[in-house]
RODREN-297767 format. One line per 4 residues: their letters; for each residue x, y, z of N, C-alpha, C. Coordinates in nm, 4 decimals, always signed. Example, Ala and Ser with C-alpha at 12.3 -4.5 7.8 and 13.67 -1.06 7.14 Angstrom:
2
as	+1.3190,-0.5690,+0.7800,+1.2300,-0.4500,+0.7800,+1.3200,-0.3300,+0.7800; +1.2850,-0.2250,+0.7080,+1.3670,-0.1060,+0.7140,+1.2900,+0.0030,+0.7870
***
This chain:
134
mnaa	+0.1110,-0.1212,+0.0239,+0.0017,-0.0324,+0.0265,+0.0847,+0.0898,-0.0094; +0.0635,+0.2006,-0.0697,+0.1267,+0.3273,-0.0660,+0.1148,+0.4622,-0.0411; +0.1405,+0.5731,+0.0029,+0.1003,+0.6441,+0.0901,-0.0241,+0.7065,+0.0662; -0.0299,+0.7293,-0.0826,-0.1827,+0.8080,-0.1205,-0.2706,+0.7122,-0.1300
ehqr	-0.2621,+0.5559,-0.1427,-0.3733,+0.4607,-0.0586,-0.4030,+0.5004,+0.0242; -0.3025,+0.4640,+0.1455,-0.3051,+0.4748,+0.2583,-0.3544,+0.5596,+0.2967; -0.3547,+0.7120,+0.3115,-0.4482,+0.8112,+0.2694,-0.5894,+0.8482,+0.2840; -0.6199,+0.7426,+0.1518,-0.7915,+0.7507,+0.0787,-0.8225,+0.6189,+0.2385
amat	-0.7774,+0.5035,+0.2168,-0.7874,+0.4100,+0.3325,-0.8532,+0.5168,+0.4823; -0.7201,+0.5795,+0.5064,-0.7258,+0.6421,+0.6455,-0.8613,+0.7027,+0.6441; -0.9206,+0.8274,+0.5236,-1.0178,+0.8983,+0.5174,-1.1511,+0.7994,+0.5296; -1.1199,+0.6996,+0.4500,-1.2780,+0.5961,+0.4962,-1.3152,+0.5499,+0.5737
lref	-1.1879,+0.4957,+0.6675,-1.1621,+0.4359,+0.8155,-1.2240,+0.5908,+0.8705; -1.2152,+0.7026,+0.9107,-1.2445,+0.8562,+0.9772,-1.3938,+0.8117,+0.9582; -1.4526,+0.8711,+0.7854,-1.5913,+0.8716,+0.7842,-1.6976,+0.7108,+0.8412; -1.6247,+0.5962,+0.8369,-1.6862,+0.4590,+0.9651,-1.7015,+0.5013,+1.0489
ierr	-1.6276,+0.5471,+1.1114,-1.5927,+0.5593,+1.2508,-1.6665,+0.7036,+1.3291; -1.6498,+0.7467,+1.2389,-1.7217,+0.9327,+1.3092,-1.8612,+0.8701,+1.2524; -1.9421,+0.7968,+1.1815,-2.0756,+0.7468,+1.1753,-2.1166,+0.7299,+1.3218; -2.0399,+0.6500,+1.4258,-2.0968,+0.5874,+1.4529,-2.0156,+0.6196,+1.5942
wviy	-1.9116,+0.6473,+1.6716,-1.7957,+0.6948,+1.7379,-1.8052,+0.8217,+1.7804; -1.7312,+0.8154,+1.8549,-1.6362,+0.9999,+1.8888,-1.5128,+0.9507,+1.9091; -1.4352,+0.9803,+1.7769,-1.2817,+0.9903,+1.8353,-1.2264,+1.0594,+1.9375; -1.1651,+1.0085,+2.0171,-1.0963,+1.0885,+2.0757,-0.8963,+1.0809,+2.0969
eede	-0.8714,+1.0089,+1.9865,-0.7263,+1.0018,+1.9635,-0.6986,+0.9394,+1.8171; -0.6149,+0.9683,+1.7774,-0.5524,+0.9242,+1.6575,-0.4656,+0.9738,+1.6341; -0.3958,+0.8524,+1.5442,-0.2123,+0.8701,+1.4952,-0.2018,+0.8513,+1.3354; -0.1186,+0.7882,+1.3402,-0.1266,+0.8666,+1.1394,-0.1872,+0.7261,+1.0404
saff	-0.2314,+0.5926,+1.1589,-0.2592,+0.5013,+1.0966,-0.3756,+0.4384,+1.1957; -0.4261,+0.5757,+1.2706,-0.5521,+0.4642,+1.4093,-0.6510,+0.5804,+1.4122; -0.7362,+0.5582,+1.4597,-0.8344,+0.6265,+1.5400,-0.8896,+0.4927,+1.6170; -0.9267,+0.6364,+1.7753,-0.9589,+0.5263,+1.9003,-1.0559,+0.5962,+1.9010
fqyl	-1.1907,+0.4933,+1.9935,-1.3021,+0.5145,+2.0015,-1.3141,+0.4651,+2.1482; -1.4437,+0.5019,+2.2567,-1.5223,+0.4000,+2.3322,-1.6243,+0.3382,+2.2842; -1.6117,+0.1524,+2.3111,-1.7397,+0.1444,+2.2875,-1.7802,+0.0771,+2.3944; -1.9273,+0.0672,+2.4454,-1.9714,+0.0215,+2.5304,-2.0486,-0.1217,+2.4948
agpi	-2.0261,-0.2295,+2.6046,-2.0478,-0.3478,+2.5708,-2.1742,-0.3652,+2.7232; -2.2773,-0.3386,+2.7083,-2.3553,-0.3171,+2.8213,-2.2826,-0.2081,+2.8957; -2.2697,-0.2760,+3.0829,-2.2191,-0.1214,+3.1248,-2.0699,-0.1400,+3.1533; -1.9688,-0.2189,+3.0520,-1.8488,-0.2113,+3.0551,-1.7796,-0.1237,+2.8923
tfhs	-1.7347,-0.0480,+2.9358,-1.5997,+0.0421,+2.7929,-1.4880,-0.0009,+2.8082; -1.5347,-0.0202,+2.6827,-1.3634,-0.0995,+2.5922,-1.3169,+0.0384,+2.5158; -1.1993,+0.0580,+2.5463,-1.0409,+0.1202,+2.4569,-1.0925,+0.0601,+2.3265; -1.1300,+0.1074,+2.2019,-1.0954,+0.0064,+2.1209,-1.0878,+0.1129,+2.0643
yvev	-0.9640,+0.0486,+1.8950,-0.9689,+0.1289,+1.8040,-0.9517,+0.0791,+1.6711; -0.9364,+0.0775,+1.5689,-0.9315,+0.0230,+1.4712,-0.7965,+0.1133,+1.3681; -0.6899,-0.0009,+1.3192,-0.5472,+0.0637,+1.2623,-0.5570,+0.0068,+1.1352; -0.5323,+0.0858,+1.0378,-0.5145,+0.0736,+0.9285,-0.3333,+0.0320,+0.8605
npal	-0.2381,-0.0379,+0.8480,-0.0916,-0.1265,+0.8781,-0.0881,-0.0883,+0.7048; -0.0156,-0.0021,+0.6743,+0.0122,-0.0850,+0.4836,+0.0932,-0.1365,+0.5101; +0.2207,-0.1807,+0.5604,+0.3321,-0.2443,+0.5738,+0.2480,-0.3965,+0.5255; +0.1689,-0.4558,+0.5890,+0.1040,-0.5967,+0.5523,-0.0116,-0.5649,+0.5398
davm	-0.0652,-0.4579,+0.4518,-0.2545,-0.3966,+0.3869,-0.3200,-0.4931,+0.4868; -0.3220,-0.4860,+0.5929,-0.4066,-0.5158,+0.6658,-0.4161,-0.3835,+0.7447; -0.6069,-0.4319,+0.8221,-0.6772,-0.3666,+0.9149,-0.6751,-0.4647,+1.0227; -0.6795,-0.3323,+1.1705,-0.6960,-0.4387,+1.2645,-0.8059,-0.3661,+1.3821
frav	-0.8824,-0.4391,+1.4704,-0.9776,-0.4331,+1.5314,-0.9115,-0.4345,+1.6337; -0.9358,-0.3706,+1.7785,-0.8546,-0.4167,+1.9034,-0.9174,-0.3689,+2.0131; -0.9985,-0.3553,+2.0637,-1.0683,-0.3649,+2.2293,-1.0437,-0.4039,+2.3513; -0.9937,-0.2825,+2.3824,-0.9071,-0.3227,+2.5419,-0.9976,-0.2634,+2.6712
lgga	-0.9813,-0.4071,+2.7207,-1.0463,-0.4130,+2.8568,-0.9495,-0.3428,+2.9884; -0.9703,-0.2045,+3.0709,-0.8110,-0.2094,+3.1096,-0.8055,-0.2820,+3.2023; -0.7016,-0.2255,+3.2664,-0.6460,-0.3246,+3.3934,-0.6827,-0.3696,+3.4713; -0.7348,-0.5356,+3.5010,-0.7925,-0.6036,+3.6495,-0.6904,-0.5344,+3.7853
plrn	-0.8015,-0.5441,+3.8285,-0.7541,-0.5493,+3.9861,-0.6890,-0.6481,+4.0457; -0.6103,-0.7116,+3.9675,-0.5868,-0.8838,+4.0691,-0.4501,-0.8800,+4.0547; -0.4705,-1.0005,+4.1737,-0.3711,-0.9778,+4.2379,-0.2534,-1.1122,+4.1150; -0.1492,-1.0986,+4.1833,-0.0419,-1.1130,+4.0917,-0.1200,-1.3240,+4.0976
ecya	-0.1050,-1.3820,+4.1817,-0.0907,-1.5126,+4.1550,-0.2545,-1.5986,+4.0911; -0.3360,-1.4682,+4.0802,-0.4585,-1.4791,+3.9478,-0.4261,-1.4557,+3.8438; -0.3130,-1.4057,+3.7925,-0.2767,-1.3777,+3.6023,-0.2881,-1.4885,+3.6138; -0.2361,-1.6242,+3.6061,-0.1892,-1.7336,+3.5236,-0.3556,-1.8554,+3.4957
tmse	-0.4406,-1.7557,+3.6036,-0.5955,-1.7971,+3.5859,-0.6522,-1.7491,+3.5064; -0.6245,-1.6078,+3.4646,-0.6860,-1.4731,+3.3452,-0.6001,-1.5431,+3.2736; -0.4847,-1.5756,+3.2246,-0.4735,-1.6255,+3.0941,-0.4799,-1.7628,+3.0094; -0.4864,-1.7950,+3.0941,-0.6202,-1.9781,+3.0851,-0.7004,-1.9464,+3.0500
lcei	-0.7650,-1.8889,+3.0948,-0.9547,-1.8099,+3.0775,-0.9540,-1.7606,+2.9337; -0.8571,-1.6903,+2.9172,-0.8565,-1.6401,+2.7685,-0.8428,-1.7588,+2.6519; -0.6853,-1.8261,+2.6632,-0.7246,-1.9237,+2.5929,-0.8328,-2.0308,+2.5702; -0.9421,-2.1021,+2.7333,-1.0461,-2.1336,+2.6729,-1.1135,-2.0807,+2.6626
hnqs	-1.1441,-1.9376,+2.5904,-1.2371,-1.8895,+2.5039,-1.1956,-1.8676,+2.3878; -1.0696,-1.8431,+2.3881,-1.0248,-1.8420,+2.2090,-1.0526,-1.9678,+2.1426; -1.0943,-2.0948,+2.2170,-1.0693,-2.2322,+2.1561,-1.2021,-2.1923,+2.1129; -1.2895,-2.1415,+2.1150,-1.4261,-2.1315,+2.0893,-1.4225,-2.0563,+1.9781
ldag	-1.3991,-1.9462,+1.9515,-1.3907,-1.8274,+1.8424,-1.3002,-1.9389,+1.6850; -1.4342,-1.8808,+1.6363,-1.4006,-1.8664,+1.4778,-1.3202,-1.7639,+1.4427; -1.3253,-1.6387,+1.4746,-1.2073,-1.5152,+1.4180,-1.1351,-1.4668,+1.5726; -1.0035,-1.3779,+1.5688,-1.0262,-1.2950,+1.6929,-0.9752,-1.3856,+1.7615
cfaf	-0.8798,-1.3313,+1.8884,-0.8881,-1.3583,+1.9918,-0.8372,-1.2928,+2.1028; -0.8855,-1.3754,+2.2393,-0.8212,-1.2547,+2.3469,-0.7148,-1.2734,+2.3875; -0.6625,-1.1388,+2.4698,-0.4983,-1.2052,+2.5296,-0.5273,-1.0782,+2.6291; -0.4308,-1.1673,+2.7398,-0.3794,-1.1074,+2.8783,-0.2670,-1.0495,+2.9121
spgn	-0.2527,-0.9225,+2.9380,-0.1545,-0.8835,+2.9776,-0.0985,-0.8995,+3.1088; -0.0338,-0.9538,+3.1691,+0.0035,-0.9493,+3.3344,+0.1589,-0.7934,+3.3231; +0.1553,-0.7666,+3.2358,+0.2325,-0.6348,+3.2894,+0.1318,-0.5717,+3.3176; +0.0353,-0.4659,+3.2425,-0.0460,-0.3667,+3.3024,-0.2095,-0.4609,+3.3315
gevr	-0.2138,-0.5965,+3.2867,-0.3694,-0.6346,+3.3547,-0.5172,-0.6306,+3.2810; -0.4349,-0.5816,+3.1437,-0.5407,-0.5349,+3.0497,-0.5740,-0.6971,+2.9475; -0.6931,-0.6836,+2.9161,-0.7208,-0.8023,+2.8595,-0.7968,-0.7267,+2.7193; -0.6933,-0.8093,+2.6276,-0.7434,-0.7139,+2.4732,-0.8132,-0.8458,+2.4027
fkmt	-0.9111,-0.8082,+2.3231,-0.9749,-0.8513,+2.2277,-0.9062,-0.7981,+2.0653; -0.8718,-0.9201,+1.9865,-0.7835,-0.8587,+1.8311,-0.8205,-0.9580,+1.7178; -0.8244,-0.8489,+1.5858,-0.9407,-0.9500,+1.5049,-0.8238,-0.8237,+1.4280; -0.8260,-0.9450,+1.2890,-0.7429,-0.8866,+1.2108,-0.7567,-0.8509,+0.9864
syfy	-0.8123,-0.8895,+0.9611,-0.7568,-0.8495,+0.8313,-0.7276,-0.8466,+0.7315; -0.6983,-0.8841,+0.6491,-0.5978,-0.8593,+0.5008,-0.6542,-0.7776,+0.3818; -0.5948,-0.7822,+0.3885,-0.7083,-0.7014,+0.1940,-0.6186,-0.6606,+0.0852; -0.4813,-0.7352,+0.0744,-0.3927,-0.7102,-0.0314,-0.4588,-0.7364,-0.1880
cqgf	-0.4831,-0.8447,-0.1825,-0.5636,-0.9040,-0.2751,-0.7193,-0.8151,-0.3251; -0.7849,-0.7906,-0.2258,-0.9227,-0.7317,-0.2546,-0.9356,-0.5336,-0.2136; -0.8148,-0.4456,-0.1621,-0.8088,-0.3811,-0.1267,-0.8802,-0.3410,-0.0126; -0.8950,-0.2001,+0.0244,-0.9654,-0.1756,+0.1431,-1.0795,-0.1266,+0.0821
senl	-1.2083,-0.1611,+0.1929,-1.2728,-0.0747,+0.1781,-1.4263,-0.0856,+0.2693; -1.4591,+0.0256,+0.2727,-1.5745,+0.0696,+0.4601,-1.6193,-0.0798,+0.4885; -1.6849,-0.1752,+0.3174,-1.7124,-0.2945,+0.3783,-1.6118,-0.3826,+0.4659; -1.4660,-0.4088,+0.3868,-1.3878,-0.4725,+0.5162,-1.3908,-0.3859,+0.6237
vrdl	-1.3600,-0.3232,+0.6629,-1.3622,-0.2715,+0.7847,-1.5440,-0.3137,+0.8682; -1.6814,-0.2791,+0.7705,-1.7684,-0.3974,+0.8850,-1.7746,-0.5008,+0.9055; -1.7000,-0.5229,+0.7825,-1.7078,-0.6661,+0.8302,-1.5977,-0.7900,+0.9041; -1.4926,-0.6717,+0.9468,-1.4193,-0.6258,+1.0455,-1.4699,-0.6305,+1.2063
vdpg	-1.5116,-0.5095,+1.2426,-1.5554,-0.4421,+1.3193,-1.6908,-0.5082,+1.4083; -1.7677,-0.5267,+1.3210,-1.9097,-0.5916,+1.3761,-1.8936,-0.6977,+1.4169; -1.8364,-0.8432,+1.3761,-1.8426,-0.9519,+1.4256,-1.7882,-0.9086,+1.5822; -1.6614,-0.8306,+1.5630,-1.5990,-0.8242,+1.7192,-1.6778,-0.7758,+1.7834
lill	-1.7708,-0.6267,+1.7817,-1.8649,-0.5379,+1.8545,-1.9841,-0.6556,+1.9130; -2.0108,-0.8048,+1.8014,-2.0978,-0.8152,+1.8182,-2.0711,-0.9595,+1.9816; -1.9398,-1.0151,+1.9187,-1.8964,-1.0943,+1.9980,-1.8808,-1.0165,+2.1993; -1.8249,-0.9304,+2.1787,-1.8017,-0.8711,+2.2648,-1.9260,-0.8624,+2.3204
dsyv	-2.0517,-0.7922,+2.2979,-2.1458,-0.7915,+2.3578,-2.1835,-0.8992,+2.4149; -2.1343,-1.0122,+2.3469,-2.2462,-1.1919,+2.3318,-2.1468,-1.2109,+2.5011; -2.0518,-1.2108,+2.5234,-1.9171,-1.2421,+2.6209,-2.0073,-1.1728,+2.7246; -1.9675,-1.0052,+2.7000,-2.0048,-0.8937,+2.8551,-2.1724,-0.9399,+2.8926
ls	-2.2710,-0.9738,+2.7655,-2.4177,-0.9731,+2.8330,-2.4248,-1.1175,+2.9012; -2.3810,-1.1977,+2.8512,-2.3990,-1.3038,+2.8869,-2.4161,-1.4263,+3.0857
***
């Protein structure tokens, strides 16, 4: 993806996100927004990686106040849930206590489009809603 294609992709991504959420931060490749799954706030972002021809969706649940001895259990819980997922995965960071949901789609053959972003983000949000509300 060259610089002009990346710029067009970022403009498309901005339009998609701004129709649904408020962007609270941005950098050259990502837009950050908050997503409420029930009562739980996920700090989320969508990034266009021009080197990989990929679009990435991440939803981060802030650091949990866990005792260190619970970290292994939290990691195992993420692994158990990941086994049943068709796409995406949960990851636990013992460094800061964050639980992160991650999904990525590569577009090198089809090009970047709003439909590609929607087909990545919407199933991820539905999955988060189902986990939080169940």
